[in-house]
C-alpha positions in Angstrom: 0.0 0.2 0.0 1.3 3.5 -0.7 0.1 6.9 -1.0 -1.7 6.7 -4.2 -3.5 3.7 -2.9 -4.7 5.7 0.2 -5.7 8.6 -2.0 -7.8 6.3 -4.3 -9.7 4.8 -1.4 -10.2 7.7 0.4 -11.6 9.5 -2.7 -14.0 6.6 -3.2 -15.3 7.0 0.5 -15.6 10.6 0.1 -17.7 10.5 -3.0 -19.9 7.9 -1.1 -20.4 10.2 1.9 -21.5 13.0 -0.3 -23.9 10.8 -2.5 -25.0 8.5 0.2 -24.4 5.6 -1.6 -21.3 3.9 -3.1 -20.1 5.3 -6.5 -18.9 3.6 -9.5 -16.0 5.6 -11.2 -13.4 4.7 -13.9 -9.7 5.1 -13.2 -9.4 8.1 -15.5 -12.1 10.0 -13.5 -10.4 9.1 -10.2 -7.0 10.3 -11.4 -8.5 13.5 -13.0 -10.1 14.3 -9.7 -7.2 13.5 -7.2 -4.2 14.6 -9.4 -5.5 17.4 -11.7 -8.5 19.0 -10.0 -7.2 18.7 -6.4 -3.5 18.5 -7.0 -2.9 15.7 -4.3 -0.6 13.4 -6.4 1.7 14.0 -9.5 1.4 10.3 -10.5 0.3 9.5 -14.1 -3.0 8.3 -15.2 -1.2 4.9 -15.9 -0.1 4.6 -12.2 -3.6 5.2 -11.1 -5.2 2.8 -13.6 -2.4 0.1 -12.3 -2.9 0.8 -8.7 -6.7 0.6 -9.0 -6.2 -3.0 -10.6 -3.8 -3.9 -7.7 -6.7 -2.7 -5.2 -9.1 -4.8 -7.0 -6.9 -7.7 -6.5 -6.8 -7.5 -2.7 -10.5 -6.7 -2.5 -10.4 -3.1 -1.6 -12.1 -2.3 -4.8 -14.4 -4.3 -7.2 -14.9 -4.2 -10.8 -18.5 -3.5 -11.4 -18.5 -3.2 -15.5 -15.6 -5.1 -17.3 -16.4 -3.4 -20.5 -16.5 0.2 -19.3 -13.9 -0.6 -16.4 -16.1 1.0 -13.4 -14.9 0.3 -9.9 -16.4 0.7 -6.6 -15.2 0.5 -3.0 -16.0 -2.7 -1.1 -16.7 -3.3 2.5 -13.0 -4.9 3.1 -12.0 -1.3 1.5 -14.0 0.8 4.0 -12.9 -1.5 6.7 -9.1 -0.9 5.7 -9.7 2.9 5.9 -11.4 2.5 9.3 -8.1 0.6 10.6 -9.9 -2.6 11.1 -7.6 -4.4 8.6 -3.8 -3.6 8.5 -1.8 -3.2 5.1 0.3 -6.2 6.0 -3.0 -8.3 6.3 -3.9 -7.8 2.5 -3.4 -10.5 0.1 -4.9 -11.1 -3.1 -8.4 -12.4 -3.3 -8.8 -15.9 -4.9 
């Protein structure tokens, strides 16, 4: 886990708190808002796409539309943000 991972997960949680439900977003939208609009990261769009894929592999995000590549945060992702799961406990889902 790194600062991009945490920024991605925090962004998904923030969008949920605003909308009242879990939002589904594409990697490019996440990157645009975190890096370009807010200036929280200088990492590239490809880095965000790769990290989102990695977060899916460990179950913190889920792919909701394979064709359009929409993702949303999972219960496990929220638990990680709440400190209920430690980074060293995360392993790829089977």
